[in-house]
N, C-alpha and C positions, 0 to 999 in steps of 0.2 A: 499505575505507573510501571514503566519498564525500566529496570535497573541493570546496566551492563557494567561489569567489573573485571578489569584486567584481562580483556578478551584478546586471545590470539587464535588465528586459524592458519593452519599449514596444509598445503595440498601438493602432492608430488614434489616435495622438497622445496616448494616455493611458499614464502610467507605472504598470505593473502590479507590478513588483518593483524594489526600490531598494537597491542596494549591499549585497547579501546576502553575508556571509562566514560560513561554517559548515562543520563536519565532522560527518558521520554515522558512528558506529562500525559496524564490520563485523559485530559480534555483537549479538544482542538485537533486540527489536522497537522500532522508532522510530515514534512517533505525531507527526503534523503537525496542530497545532490553531491556532485563531484565529477571529476574527469573520468573518461573511460578507463576501466581497469582499476578504479579506486577501491573496489570491494563492496559496492553498494548491494548488489544482488546476493553476494555471499553473506553479508550482514543480515539481510532480510531472512534468508534461509536459517541462519542461526537463531534469530528471534522466534521463528516458528518451531524451533526444536528439531528441524529436519536434518541439520548438519551439526555435529558435535564439535565444539571448538577444541583446539589443542590445549589451551589453558583458559582459565577464567570462568565466570558464571553469568547467567542471565536469569533474572527473576521477573516474571510477568504477573502483576497483581499479587506479589508475594510468593508465587509458585516457581520453584526451580524448573524452568521449562525444559532443560536438558535431561534431568533425571525423571521427569514426569512420564507416565505411561501415555501411549499414543491417544487413547480415549480421553484422557484428562487434557492433553494439549489441544485436541480438537474442540474442546468446549471453551477454550480460552482464546485461541488464536485461529483465524482463518487466513490462509495464504492463497493469493492468486498470482502464480508465477507469470513471467513474460512468455510470449510465444505459445500460449495455451492452445492445444489442438482439441478438436472435437469430432464426434461422429456426425457426419453431415446430415444424416436422416433423423437425428435427435430433434425433438421439439424444444421450444423455449421452456415450456412448463416442466418437461422432463429434466432438462439441464438444471434449472433452478432447484428442483426437488432433490438433486444430488447433494445439495448443501445440508440437507437434513439427515444424511446418512449417519453421522457420528452420534445422533440422538436416538434413532430408532433401529439401526442395524437391520434394515430390510423389512421392518414391520411398522410402517407409518401409521400414526393415529390421527384423530381429529385435529389435535394441536399442530401437528406437522403440516397437514393440509392447509390450515389457517395461516401458518407462517409463510408457506409458499405463495398463497394468494396475496398476502400482505406484501411480500417481496416483489411480486409482479406489479402490484399497484404502486409501490414506492418508486420503482424505476420505469414506470409508465410502459409496461410491457403486456398489459392485460389483452390488448387487441392483437398482440403477436403471440399469445400463449401457445396456440396450436400450429404456429408456423415452424417449419424445419429450419435449422440453423443455416443450411446452405442456400436458403432463399433470402437471407437478411443482408442488409448493408453491413459494412465493417463496424460502424458506430452502434448499430442495433445489436450486433453479435457481442460486442464488448460490453454493452450495457447488460446483456443477459448473463455474462460471466461474472460481472460485479454483483448482480442480483443473487447469483448462486452463493457467492461468498457471504453476502449479507444474510441469506437464509440460514446460514450456519449458526446465527444468533450468538456470536462471540463478542466479548467486550473489545476485542482488537481485530482489525482487518488490515492485513498487509498486502499491498498491491505493488507489483513490480512492473514499472513502466506501462501502466494501463492506457496511456495515450499513444503508444507506438503505432505508427502507420495510419493514424486518424487525421482527417483534415481539420482545420480550425473549428468549424461548426460543431462537429461531434466531440472533439477534444474538450471544448468549453462545456458542452452539455454533460459529459462524464465528470469533469472536475466540479461543476456546480452540484451535481448529485452526491458526489463523495464528500464535498465540503459540508453539505446540508446534514450529513449523518451525525456530525459532532456539534451542531448548533444547540444552544439552550432551548429546551422544550421539545427537541427531537428525540428519537430513539438513540440516545447517546452511545456512540461507539468511538474508538480511538483509531482513526485511519492513519496508517503510516505508508507513505507513497514514495516510491523511487521515481524521480522525474529527471528528464534531460532538458525539458523546456523550462528555462529559468524564468520566463515571463509568467508561466502558470504557478511556479513556486512563489514568486514575488507577490502574486495576486491572491492566492488562496491559502497558503500555508500560515499557520499560527506559530509553529516552531519549525526550525530548519536544522537538520544535522548534516554536517559537511564532512566528507571523507576525501583524503588525498594520499595516494600511494599507500593505501592500507591503514593510514593513521587517522585519528580523529583530528580534523582541522579546526572545527568549531561546532558547538551545539548551543543554540540560543534562540530567543524570540526572533521572528522575521525581521523586525526593524534593525536588529543588531547585525544581521547577516546580509541583508539586501542593501549593500552600500557599494559604491564604486571600488573602494580600496579592498574590501574583503573579497568580493567576487573576482577582481583582477588578480589578486594573489592566489586565490583558490585555483583558478583556471589558467594561470600563467599567460594571460592575454589582457589587452586593454578593454575594460568594460566600464560603461558609464550607466548610472541609474538616474533617471529623470522622473519627475512627477507629472502625470497627465491626468487631469480631471480627478485628482486625489488618489490615483493609483500609481504604484511604482512601475516604470517601464525600463526594461533592461536592454541596453544597446551594446552590442559587441562591435568594437571598432576594428 
């Protein structure tokens, strides 16, 4: 479980996050949603321990993530930020192998190689392992970056807008794979995903944390968040939620 208590974050005199108190369950996929500028990416960086809050605490599986050493954080939380850049001549296998760095510090062993191979398999990248990143489609490249985070073998994976600039086919593929990480019987991880696509959040999230103007607006199971009233109030616009073939469909009017 991630426990956030009295969290404030200030940057250049501006209050980014304000008095956040929330818990994120250890099982299932958690989506973080809210209007632009709500503080979603800032919260994710705080959860990863990369940005120290002005006040408050964050405990990840009981560990004070802000006070923890970098090596300890890297064994608990993997973060894939938005707009990730890459060396174009790097191969998919080399990129995924970077996820093992916190464990071997430049001296990979048999277990590291096995985990890289397993990560390539989980994300259906085996046939692309020797391909350079600059030869891949956007969806394939993003899958490789998520596989790198997966290879870090942490109980938590934090993904900041992993669907950015992807067409629907690749976006759905990425979300299905992320969703599968936390299913019963799988290699259970706790994905926490910042999403702008409300349809994806409505379909795949088990828990949804909502931010608005730096404040916690709501943190609850999907069914309590994906309603016309809640989403309309969160985004200050008319939103209707309909059920189509048993799945919630979000309509922005």
